[in-house]
C-alpha positions as CSV (number, residue, x, y, z in Angstrom):
1,M,14.8,15.0,9.5
2,S,15.4,16.6,13.2
3,H,12.2,16.8,14.7
4,V,11.7,20.1,16.4
5,S,8.4,21.0,18.7
6,F,6.3,23.7,19.6
7,W,4.4,21.6,22.2
8,S,5.2,19.7,25.2
9,V,5.1,16.5,22.8
10,T,4.9,13.8,25.6
11,A,3.4,10.3,23.5
12,S,3.8,9.2,19.9
13,F,3.2,5.9,17.8
14,V,3.1,4.4,14.2
15,E,0.3,4.2,12.4
16,R,-0.4,2.1,8.7
17,M,-3.5,2.1,6.5
18,T,-4.2,0.1,3.2
19,G,-7.1,0.0,0.6
20,V,-8.3,1.5,-2.7
21,V,-8.9,4.9,-4.0
22,H,-11.0,5.9,-7.1
23,D,-9.6,8.4,-9.8
24,L,-11.7,11.2,-9.9
25,E,-12.7,14.2,-12.8
26,Q,-9.5,16.7,-12.4
27,V,-11.1,19.7,-11.1
28,P,-9.4,22.5,-9.2
29,Y,-9.7,22.1,-5.2
30,R,-8.9,23.7,-2.0
31,T,-8.3,22.9,1.4
32,G,-10.1,24.9,4.5
33,E,-8.6,25.9,7.6
34,R,-7.3,23.7,11.0
35,D,-10.7,24.2,12.4
36,A,-13.1,22.2,13.7
37,T,-14.9,22.1,10.1
38,Q,-12.1,20.5,8.8
39,G,-13.1,17.0,7.0
40,L,-16.6,17.7,6.6
41,G,-18.1,16.1,3.5
42,L,-14.5,13.7,3.2
43,R,-16.7,10.5,4.0
44,L,-19.4,10.8,1.5
45,A,-17.2,11.9,-1.3
46,A,-15.5,8.7,-0.4
47,L,-17.8,6.7,-0.5
48,D,-19.3,7.8,-3.1
49,A,-16.3,7.5,-4.9
50,T,-15.9,4.1,-3.9
51,A,-19.6,3.0,-5.0
52,S,-18.6,5.0,-8.6
53,D,-17.4,3.1,-11.7
54,A,-14.0,5.1,-11.8
55,P,-10.9,2.8,-12.1
56,G,-10.0,1.8,-8.6
57,H,-5.9,1.5,-7.7
58,P,-4.5,0.6,-4.2
59,I,-2.7,2.6,-2.3
60,E,-0.7,2.2,1.6
61,I,0.0,4.8,3.8
62,T,3.2,3.5,6.1
63,G,5.5,3.8,8.9
64,L,3.4,7.5,9.6
65,E,5.0,8.8,12.9
66,L,3.3,11.2,14.9
67,L,3.8,13.2,17.9
68,V,1.1,13.8,19.9
69,E,0.5,16.1,22.3
70,I,-1.6,14.2,25.4
71,W,-3.4,17.1,27.3
72,P,-6.8,18.2,25.0
73,D,-7.0,21.1,22.7
74,A,-9.2,24.0,22.2
75,K,-11.5,21.1,20.2
76,D,-11.6,18.4,23.0
77,G,-9.3,16.6,21.0
78,H,-5.3,15.1,20.8
79,G,-2.9,17.4,18.3
80,S,-0.2,16.1,16.4
81,W,2.5,16.8,14.3
82,V,3.6,14.2,11.4
83,T,7.6,13.4,11.6
84,G,7.5,10.5,9.0
85,G,6.2,8.5,7.2
86,T,5.8,7.2,3.5
87,V,3.0,6.8,0.6
88,L,3.1,3.8,-1.6
89,G,0.5,4.0,-4.9
90,I,-0.3,7.4,-5.4
91,G,2.3,8.3,-7.9
92,P,4.2,6.1,-10.3
93,R,7.3,6.7,-7.1
94,P,6.9,5.8,-3.5
95,A,6.1,9.6,-1.8
96,A,7.6,10.4,1.3
97,V,5.8,12.0,4.4
98,V,7.3,15.3,5.0
99,A,4.9,17.2,7.1
100,G,1.2,17.6,8.2
101,Y,-0.3,17.0,11.5
102,V,-3.7,14.6,12.5
103,D,-6.0,16.2,15.0
104,L,-7.3,12.9,17.2
105,L,-11.1,12.2,18.3
106,F,-11.6,16.2,18.1
107,R,-15.5,17.5,18.4
108,G,-16.5,19.0,14.8
109,A,-18.4,22.1,14.0
110,D,-21.5,19.1,13.7
111,G,-21.1,17.9,17.1
112,G,-19.3,14.9,16.2
113,R,-15.6,13.4,17.0
114,R,-13.5,12.8,14.0
115,T,-9.7,12.5,13.4
116,Y,-8.6,14.0,10.4
117,Y,-5.2,14.2,8.9
118,R,-3.3,16.0,6.3
119,L,0.1,15.0,4.7
120,L,2.3,16.6,2.8
121,T,4.2,14.3,0.4
122,V,7.2,14.4,-2.3
123,D,8.4,11.6,-4.4
124,D,11.4,13.1,-5.4
125,P,14.1,15.0,-3.6
126,D,15.2,17.0,-6.5
127,P,12.8,19.6,-7.2
128,D,12.5,19.7,-10.7
129,R,11.2,16.3,-10.7
130,A,9.4,16.0,-7.8
131,T,5.3,15.6,-7.7
132,V,3.8,17.3,-4.0
133,R,1.2,16.0,-3.3
134,L,-1.6,16.6,-0.3
135,V,-3.0,13.2,1.5
136,E,-6.5,14.0,3.2
137,C,-7.9,11.4,5.7
138,V,-11.2,11.2,8.3
139,K,-11.9,8.7,10.8
140,E,-15.7,9.6,11.4
141,V,-17.0,8.6,15.4
142,G,-20.8,8.0,15.0
143,S,-22.8,7.8,18.2
144,D,-23.0,3.9,18.3
145,W,-20.3,2.5,20.7
146,R,-20.9,-0.6,19.2
147,A,-19.6,0.6,15.9
148,T,-15.6,1.7,17.7
149,W,-13.8,-0.8,15.9
150,A,-15.3,0.0,12.4
151,D,-15.0,3.7,13.1
152,T,-11.5,3.8,14.5
153,T,-10.5,1.6,11.9
154,T,-11.7,3.2,8.5
155,V,-10.5,5.9,7.0
156,H,-11.7,7.8,4.4
157,T,-9.5,9.2,2.4
158,R,-8.5,11.9,-0.7
159,V,-5.9,13.2,-2.8
160,S,-4.8,16.3,-4.4
161,R,-1.8,17.2,-6.5
162,L,-0.1,20.5,-5.7
163,P,0.7,22.7,-8.8
164,A,4.4,22.1,-10.2
165,G,7.1,24.2,-8.8
166,V,4.6,24.7,-5.5
167,L,7.1,23.8,-2.6
168,I,5.9,25.0,0.6
169,A,8.4,22.2,2.6
170,A,11.8,23.7,3.1
171,E,15.2,23.6,5.4
172,L,12.7,21.1,7.5
173,D,15.7,20.6,9.4
174,T,15.8,24.0,10.6
175,A,13.7,25.5,13.5
176,D,12.8,28.3,11.5
177,G,11.7,26.1,8.0
178,L,9.4,23.5,10.1
179,A,7.8,26.6,11.7
180,F,7.0,27.8,8.6
181,T,5.9,24.6,7.0
182,R,3.6,24.3,9.9
183,R,1.9,27.9,9.5
184,V,1.2,26.5,6.3
185,M,-0.4,23.7,6.4
186,N,-2.9,25.0,9.2
187,G,-3.8,27.2,6.8
188,V,-5.8,27.3,3.8
189,L,-4.3,25.7,0.8
190,T,-5.3,26.6,-2.6
191,G,-4.4,26.1,-6.3
192,L,-4.7,21.8,-5.7
193,V,-6.3,19.5,-8.3
194,L,-8.5,16.8,-7.0
195,E,-7.0,13.0,-8.1
196,S,-8.2,10.4,-6.3
197,E,-11.2,9.6,-3.1
198,G,-11.6,6.2,-1.6
199,V,-11.5,4.0,1.6
200,L,-8.7,2.9,3.6
201,R,-8.3,0.8,6.5
202,V,-6.4,-0.2,9.7
203,T,-6.3,-4.2,10.2
204,P,-6.1,-6.0,13.3
205,Y,-2.7,-6.3,13.2
206,G,-2.1,-2.8,12.4
207,I,-3.5,-1.8,15.8
208,A,-1.3,-4.1,17.5
209,R,1.4,-3.1,15.7
210,Q,0.7,0.7,16.8
211,L,0.2,-0.5,20.5
212,T,3.8,-1.9,20.2
213,T,4.8,1.5,19.2
214,L,3.4,3.9,21.6
215,R,6.4,5.5,23.1
216,G,6.5,8.7,25.9
217,R,3.3,9.4,28.2
218,G,1.2,6.9,26.5
219,W,-1.2,6.1,29.5
220,P,-2.5,9.5,29.5
221,L,-3.5,9.2,25.5
222,T,-4.7,6.2,25.8
223,F,-7.1,6.7,28.9
224,G,-8.2,10.6,26.6
225,T,-9.0,8.3,23.8
226,A,-11.0,6.0,25.4
227,R,-13.0,8.2,27.6
228,R,-13.7,10.1,24.0
229,L,-15.0,7.0,22.7
230,A,-17.0,5.9,25.9
231,F,-18.7,9.0,26.1
232,R,-19.3,10.3,22.6
233,S,-23.2,10.6,23.1
234,A,-22.4,13.2,25.9
235,R,-22.0,16.0,23.4
């Protein structure tokens, strides 16, 4: 896939997360928009699923490639586009991350900070065979700096399935196709069905590996991240 940016992208890195999600009653679901309310409630829902007796199964999000804007956005976070990755365990076949975004450490509508992931996955290049799923993740940052490690490595996760035959990611190798898909991903996605929720984690090795993949103007991004974590209580 060729990477076409609509921002002055200045940094990139690769991330990996692993954990267990638990099966849910398959009920209709819709997302919110890409705004300060995204991710609200996902942490509690994922913890409830983890504490339930619902069957669980391991999943892994690996090779997640992010292109990050180092300058703060309107929510005082760092927006990014996802340009690659693979999700294992959400279906019978590995699923490629074909589109999505991550908003890093933005200030939410509730006054807290969080990182929110929205990943579109496809498990087969043939549209007639493919299952399209949406993976959403949240890292909640609390007010206690002593919990920084847990806050930034605990990933509350939700998996939902798009209706059969729905294809919102097409012609991603063209500027027009990529722009269309990104507009769709930024908005409300309807007609989904919930499948599972749970908790993933980033390991110490994963953090170390992530730092080795930092490219571009990584230091301003690193300093911005450190500032948001250090002054999290001054909201």
